[in-house]
Backbone as ProteinMPNN parsed JSONL, in Angstrom:
{"seq_chain_A": "MDKPKVDLTLIKRLVSELEHAVDIAEKLQDAGGNKNDWIIELNKASGLASGIVGEGAALIGDMQVIIQGLPVGAPGKGTADLMSKLMGSFKAPGGSN", "coords_chain_A": {"N_chain_A": [[9.2, -19.152, -0.497], [6.334, -17.533, 0.974], [2.932, -19.387, 0.336], [0.54, -17.143, -0.871], [-2.972, -16.165, 0.536], [-6.093, -16.348, 1.26], [-8.277, -15.24, 3.477], [-10.737, -15.392, 5.062], [-11.889, -15.242, 7.146], [-13.653, -12.957, 7.661], [-15.569, -12.124, 6.245], [-17.5, -14.489, 6.599], [-18.333, -14.067, 9.65], [-19.728, -12.072, 9.168], [-21.786, -12.991, 7.52], [-22.585, -14.505, 9.03], [-23.565, -13.329, 11.198], [-25.471, -12.028, 9.758], [-27.18, -13.1, 9.09], [-28.514, -14.24, 11.336], [-29.564, -11.621, 12.847], [-31.111, -11.218, 10.219], [-32.974, -13.626, 10.987], [-33.768, -12.761, 13.794], [-35.224, -10.617, 12.919], [-37.8, -12.544, 11.359], [-38.519, -13.696, 12.856], [-39.998, -11.689, 14.472], [-41.339, -10.51, 13.026], [-43.432, -12.495, 13.016], [-43.863, -13.03, 15.224], [-45.93, -11.416, 15.341], [-44.838, -8.813, 16.651], [-43.545, -5.634, 17.851], [-43.407, -3.055, 15.101], [-42.494, -1.395, 15.15], [-39.909, -2.618, 15.937], [-39.401, -4.684, 14.789], [-38.516, -3.875, 12.231], [-36.362, -2.174, 12.293], [-34.205, -4.303, 13.174], [-34.025, -5.189, 10.137], [-32.98, -2.701, 9.626], [-30.578, -3.096, 10.64], [-30.032, -5.507, 9.303], [-29.385, -4.623, 6.841], [-27.459, -2.871, 7.281], [-25.461, -4.351, 7.553], [-25.121, -6.746, 5.53], [-23.909, -4.077, 3.55], [-21.751, -4.41, 4.691], [-21.017, -7.384, 3.779], [-20.557, -7.349, 1.25], [-18.893, -4.832, 0.728], [-16.429, -5.971, 1.599], [-16.305, -7.993, 0.165], [-15.655, -6.681, -2.195], [-13.06, -6.017, -1.072], [-12.32, -8.803, -0.863], [-12.078, -8.795, -4.055], [-9.78, -7.669, -4.435], [-7.78, -8.53, -2.7], [-7.228, -11.376, -4.077], [-7.26, -10.115, -7.488], [-4.35, -9.229, -6.39], [-3.2, -11.479, -5.418], [-3.342, -12.902, -7.931], [-2.531, -11.295, -9.951], [0.249, -11.622, -8.895], [1.244, -13.929, -9.738], [3.614, -15.571, -11.984], [4.571, -15.712, -15.599], [2.401, -18.341, -17.617], [2.615, -19.785, -15.771], [2.388, -22.878, -13.452], [-1.24, -23.8, -13.275], [-2.117, -21.72, -13.897], [-2.127, -21.713, -16.966], [-1.913, -19.982, -19.13], [0.691, -20.32, -21.625], [-0.491, -22.477, -22.03], [-3.048, -22.07, -23.235], [-1.917, -20.079, -25.423], [-0.959, -21.242, -27.083], [-2.459, -23.268, -28.066], [-4.455, -21.68, -29.869], [-2.577, -20.247, -31.091], [-1.996, -22.325, -32.594], [-4.147, -22.903, -34.62], [-2.945, -21.221, -36.508], [-0.877, -21.436, -37.99], [0.729, -22.111, -40.703], [1.02, -25.347, -42.937], [4.156, -27.356, -41.404], [4.377, -25.554, -40.272], [5.712, -23.317, -41.307], [5.307, -20.726, -40.426]], "CA_chain_A": [[8.545, -17.831, -1.073], [5.086, -18.657, 1.632], [2.09, -19.374, -0.684], [-0.663, -16.131, -0.862], [-3.974, -16.996, 1.099], [-7.113, -15.037, 1.252], [-8.622, -14.72, 4.417], [-12.041, -15.841, 4.931], [-12.77, -15.372, 8.243], [-14.428, -11.253, 8.637], [-16.758, -12.286, 5.416], [-17.798, -15.473, 7.27], [-18.372, -13.646, 10.548], [-20.047, -10.608, 8.528], [-22.544, -13.504, 6.699], [-23.34, -15.624, 10.598], [-24.002, -12.127, 11.854], [-26.719, -10.935, 8.921], [-28.344, -14.708, 9.368], [-29.416, -14.117, 13.242], [-30.1, -10.482, 12.433], [-32.424, -11.879, 8.967], [-33.789, -14.162, 11.435], [-34.474, -12.308, 14.442], [-36.374, -9.852, 12.073], [-39.111, -13.05, 10.438], [-39.907, -14.196, 13.996], [-40.551, -10.239, 15.194], [-43.051, -10.009, 11.687], [-44.513, -14.481, 12.504], [-45.313, -12.682, 16.173], [-46.912, -9.731, 15.187], [-44.913, -8.466, 17.651], [-43.726, -4.113, 17.391], [-43.126, -2.992, 14.255], [-40.148, -0.141, 14.793], [-38.027, -3.474, 16.735], [-38.807, -5.64, 13.14], [-37.498, -2.924, 11.187], [-34.535, -1.958, 13.371], [-33.275, -4.9, 12.74], [-33.929, -4.762, 9.01], [-31.632, -1.989, 9.36], [-28.892, -3.929, 11.056], [-29.424, -6.574, 8.998], [-29.413, -3.625, 5.861], [-25.915, -3.322, 7.267], [-24.541, -6.116, 7.633], [-24.626, -7.264, 4.052], [-23.874, -3.451, 2.861], [-20.13, -5.125, 4.844], [-20.487, -8.011, 3.445], [-20.12, -5.871, 0.136], [-17.421, -3.816, 0.862], [-15.691, -7.132, 2.265], [-16.679, -9.073, -1.138], [-14.516, -6.101, -3.251], [-11.06, -5.68, -0.79], [-11.811, -9.536, -1.269], [-11.732, -9.334, -4.811], [-8.744, -7.085, -4.802], [-6.795, -8.975, -2.52], [-7.958, -11.987, -4.958], [-6.001, -9.897, -8.374], [-2.474, -9.365, -5.969], [-2.791, -13.083, -6.328], [-3.377, -13.374, -10.167], [-0.531, -10.694, -10.405], [2.465, -13.037, -9.183], [1.876, -15.49, -10.328], [4.782, -15.321, -12.976], [3.331, -16.119, -16.818], [2.943, -19.198, -17.662], [2.802, -20.735, -14.246], [1.067, -24.544, -13.826], [-2.214, -24.296, -13.724], [-2.518, -20.2, -15.117], [-2.324, -21.985, -18.942], [-1.72, -19.114, -20.543], [0.994, -20.501, -21.918], [-1.161, -23.468, -23.395], [-3.461, -21.25, -23.9], [-1.875, -19.418, -26.529], [-0.083, -22.349, -28.208], [-3.335, -23.997, -28.381], [-5.005, -21.069, -29.564], [-2.182, -20.098, -32.297], [-1.385, -23.281, -33.402], [-4.946, -23.299, -35.968], [-2.996, -20.46, -37.676], [0.68, -21.914, -38.516], [0.592, -23.523, -41.843], [1.322, -27.098, -42.921], [5.743, -27.454, -41.479], [5.112, -24.719, -39.401], [6.297, -22.66, -41.106], [4.463, -19.079, -40.333]], "C_chain_A": [[6.94, -18.262, -0.475], [3.821, -18.456, 0.489], [1.181, -18.321, 0.248], [-1.546, -17.08, -0.374], [-4.756, -15.731, 1.513], [-7.57, -15.63, 2.888], [-10.007, -14.664, 4.911], [-13.114, -15.265, 6.12], [-13.82, -14.098, 8.961], [-15.397, -11.535, 7.751], [-17.496, -13.846, 6.42], [-18.87, -14.966, 8.127], [-19.678, -12.663, 10.671], [-22.21, -11.892, 8.101], [-23.655, -14.597, 8.542], [-23.973, -14.053, 10.808], [-25.358, -11.618, 10.912], [-27.647, -12.344, 8.718], [-29.273, -14.505, 10.733], [-29.987, -12.93, 13.419], [-31.366, -11.359, 11.381], [-33.645, -12.968, 9.977], [-34.538, -14.563, 12.824], [-35.56, -10.867, 13.739], [-37.6, -11.256, 11.555], [-39.605, -12.823, 12.081], [-40.45, -13.031, 14.917], [-41.62, -10.589, 14.188], [-43.815, -11.332, 12.149], [-44.788, -13.522, 13.795], [-45.497, -12.048, 16.381], [-46.085, -9.159, 15.806], [-44.497, -6.627, 16.858], [-43.19, -3.88, 15.728], [-41.736, -1.788, 14.251], [-39.736, -1.382, 15.503], [-38.277, -4.522, 15.091], [-37.85, -4.606, 12.3], [-36.823, -2.195, 11.923], [-33.843, -3.429, 13.001], [-32.805, -5.419, 10.96], [-32.884, -4.007, 8.925], [-30.312, -2.562, 9.037], [-28.858, -4.956, 9.547], [-28.79, -5.777, 7.15], [-27.322, -3.78, 5.985], [-25.558, -3.63, 6.796], [-24.181, -7.213, 6.597], [-23.93, -5.407, 2.86], [-22.284, -4.071, 3.628], [-19.707, -5.938, 4.124], [-19.971, -7.485, 1.573], [-19.809, -5.713, -0.291], [-16.265, -5.275, 0.645], [-15.069, -7.574, 0.849], [-15.306, -8.363, -1.638], [-13.055, -5.623, -2.91], [-11.088, -7.577, -0.966], [-11.214, -10.131, -3.102], [-10.149, -8.583, -5.344], [-7.558, -7.548, -4.592], [-6.829, -10.485, -4.093], [-6.351, -11.636, -6.419], [-4.569, -9.532, -7.857], [-2.296, -10.698, -6.345], [-2.145, -13.294, -7.455], [-2.142, -12.964, -10.317], [0.794, -11.198, -10.412], [2.31, -13.292, -9.614], [2.951, -14.624, -12.135], [3.979, -16.112, -14.173], [3.437, -17.499, -17.023], [3.217, -20.082, -16.248], [1.734, -21.872, -14.358], [0.197, -23.255, -13.222], [-3.2, -23.294, -13.806], [-2.909, -20.896, -16.46], [-1.925, -20.992, -19.514], [-0.793, -19.964, -21.883], [0.295, -21.117, -23.091], [-2.518, -23.144, -24.283], [-3.438, -20.837, -25.034], [-1.266, -19.765, -27.291], [-2.142, -22.654, -28.287], [-4.593, -22.931, -30.036], [-3.908, -20.594, -31.272], [-1.757, -20.998, -33.049], [-2.751, -23.503, -34.951], [-3.828, -22.124, -37.43], [-1.491, -20.638, -38.555], [-0.245, -23.026, -39.579], [1.417, -24.336, -42.613], [2.775, -26.693, -42.487], [5.362, -26.662, -40.82], [6.384, -23.906, -39.648], [6.095, -21.017, -41.297], [5.635, -18.938, -38.999]], "O_chain_A": [[6.273, -19.082, -1.106], [3.78, -17.419, -0.174], [1.015, -18.384, 1.466], [-1.418, -18.297, -0.512], [-4.389, -14.624, 1.907], [-6.94, -16.606, 3.295], [-10.346, -13.515, 5.196], [-14.314, -14.991, 6.153], [-14.441, -14.067, 10.024], [-16.479, -11.248, 8.263], [-18.437, -13.312, 7.007], [-20.052, -15.141, 7.829], [-20.402, -12.451, 11.644], [-23.358, -11.547, 8.379], [-24.775, -15.026, 8.816], [-25.116, -13.899, 10.378], [-26.185, -10.855, 11.411], [-28.749, -12.37, 8.171], [-30.483, -14.64, 10.919], [-30.982, -12.941, 14.144], [-32.32, -11.988, 11.839], [-34.85, -13.05, 9.737], [-35.249, -15.507, 13.169], [-36.535, -10.381, 14.313], [-38.643, -10.653, 11.305], [-40.547, -12.159, 12.513], [-41.169, -13.24, 15.894], [-42.734, -10.941, 14.574], [-44.954, -11.384, 11.684], [-45.917, -13.035, 13.737], [-45.418, -11.624, 17.534], [-46.628, -8.066, 15.646], [-44.914, -6.291, 15.749], [-42.493, -4.786, 15.271], [-40.676, -1.536, 13.679], [-38.616, -1.041, 15.883], [-37.321, -4.96, 14.451], [-36.692, -4.72, 11.899], [-37.333, -1.079, 11.828], [-32.747, -3.36, 12.444], [-31.712, -5.85, 10.593], [-31.887, -4.368, 8.299], [-29.492, -2.615, 8.12], [-27.849, -5.101, 8.857], [-27.953, -6.339, 6.444], [-26.426, -4.326, 5.342], [-25.203, -3.437, 5.633], [-23.383, -8.149, 6.655], [-23.589, -5.535, 1.684], [-21.482, -4.17, 2.7], [-18.574, -5.882, 3.646], [-18.826, -7.427, 1.125], [-19.821, -5.942, -1.5], [-15.5, -5.457, -0.302], [-13.898, -7.558, 0.469], [-14.204, -8.91, -1.628], [-12.189, -5.141, -3.641], [-9.961, -8.01, -1.207], [-10.506, -11.076, -3.451], [-9.543, -8.884, -6.373], [-6.565, -7.44, -5.311], [-6.261, -10.143, -5.131], [-5.257, -12.187, -6.544], [-3.639, -9.497, -8.663], [-1.56, -11.12, -7.238], [-1.035, -13.657, -7.845], [-1.101, -13.554, -10.609], [1.782, -11.273, -11.143], [3.082, -13.245, -10.571], [2.862, -13.649, -12.88], [3.053, -16.898, -13.972], [4.495, -18.02, -16.667], [4.082, -20.928, -16.018], [0.684, -21.91, -15.0], [0.617, -22.163, -12.84], [-4.424, -23.421, -13.815], [-3.986, -20.62, -16.988], [-1.493, -21.183, -20.651], [-1.357, -20.232, -22.944], [0.258, -20.831, -24.288], [-2.941, -23.581, -25.353], [-4.389, -20.951, -25.807], [-0.862, -19.065, -28.22], [-2.83, -21.735, -28.731], [-5.26, -23.499, -30.9], [-4.441, -20.628, -32.381], [-1.178, -20.731, -34.102], [-2.462, -24.057, -36.012], [-3.893, -22.176, -38.658], [-1.173, -20.022, -39.572], [-1.088, -23.922, -39.527], [2.543, -23.946, -42.922], [3.069, -25.627, -43.029], [6.307, -26.654, -40.031], [7.418, -23.724, -39.006], [6.631, -20.292, -42.135], [5.683, -17.908, -38.327]]}, "name": "protein", "num_of_chains": 1, "seq": "MDKPKVDLTLIKRLVSELEHAVDIAEKLQDAGGNKNDWIIELNKASGLASGIVGEGAALIGDMQVIIQGLPVGAPGKGTADLMSKLMGSFKAPGGSN"}
């Protein structure tokens, strides 16, 4: 069975485009450019930030699917080890519980 992969290509591209839009907006502001152009660039950046939020939510969903697909006690998950450590403190001497 192939290991599930998380594709970060779109979110990386959105972040790159957001950085570019913010850079343009800052240059327009620093140069004392047209205020309307500056506002438009900031609105583009806001839209891109919103897209990043949406893509982040989808990424969380993808991660949940991967986590739910893991078998109980799978290596790296640590569920069995964690439970034995937690419950071990409740056992009476000699393990009679």
